[in-house]
N, C-alpha and C positions, 0 to 999 in steps of 0.2 A: 522463515517469513514466506508466506507465498501471497503474491499480488495477484488478484484477478481482474478481469475487465471491471466490474463495478468499482473495486478498490481503486483502480487506476484513475478512472473517471472521477471519483470523489477528491481523490488526491490533487488530480488536475484542477477541479472546480475551487477547492479550497485554496490552493496554492495561487492561482490566478486571481482570486478575490484578495488574498493578503498583499498581492503586488498592487492591486487597484486600490489599498488601503481600508479594507475589511480587517478590524481588529481580529475577530474572530468567527466561527462557522457555528451557528445556531441550529440545533436538531429540532427546534421547535416546528410543528407543522409538517414532518418529513414522514414519509412513508415507513411502515414497520420494517420492511427490507432495508431500506437505507439506513436505519437505527441499527441494525445487525452489523452492517458493513462499517459504521463508523466505530461500534463498540469492536469490532474485530481489529481494526486499526488502532485503536486505543491499546487493546491488549499486546498488541505487536510493537508498542512504544513509538508507533509514527504519529499518532494524536495523542495530546495532553488534553483531558477533561478539567474544566475549570466551571464551577457552580455545577448547575444541573442541566444544561444545556449547551454551555458553549464549548467548544472544541478549539484548540490552537494546534497548530504543527510542532512537533519537537525538532530539535536539531537533526537528529536522524530523518525524521519526515521530510524536512527541508531538503536534504540530501537526496532522498529517494525521488520527490518530486521534481526536483531541478534536474536529475540524471534522466528520468523518465522523458520529461518535456525536452531535454538537450538531445537525447538521442531520436526523439519524434521529428524534432526540429531538422536535424541534419541528415533524417531518411534512414537511420541506421535501424529503426523499427517501424512498423507501420504505424499511422495515426491510431491512437488510443480506441477512437471510437470504431475503427474498422476491425477491431480485434474480433477473431470469433469467439462466441459466448464461452467456450469453454477453456480459452487460454489462460495459462498461469505463468505468471514470472517468479520463479523459485529462487531464493536466496542461498548464498554459500553454504550455510549451516546445514539446510536439507540437502543440499548436493554432497556434502562431506558425509552425512549420516548414511546416504545411501551407497556412497562409495564403500564406506567401511564394512556396511553389512553385506554387499557383495563380495568382498574380498574376505571376510571371515567365513562366508558360506555358512551361516547358522550357528557359529561358535562365537561365545561371548569373549573379548579380547581380556586379559588380566591384568 
């Protein structure tokens, strides 16, 4: 899972909307770029697509959103709005793959 600034901004918007009582996040009237990020979050298992245009946070999505906002609130990470455009928050699975590939130096483990 790789979360970029646009992903994080969407997660924040959806999570805060849920806290304020919005049942779902609608993709109606969204820019194509936003639709692509919503689809990526859906493929990561962060959002669940219901009907044709209604997104809900999954349980893992709630955990990711809560973690991001808590880290932001406590000052452990910069405000999401202040992230560099190329910033990526990388999940542990990707870090593990990078670590194994570096240790194997091009050899496939058996």
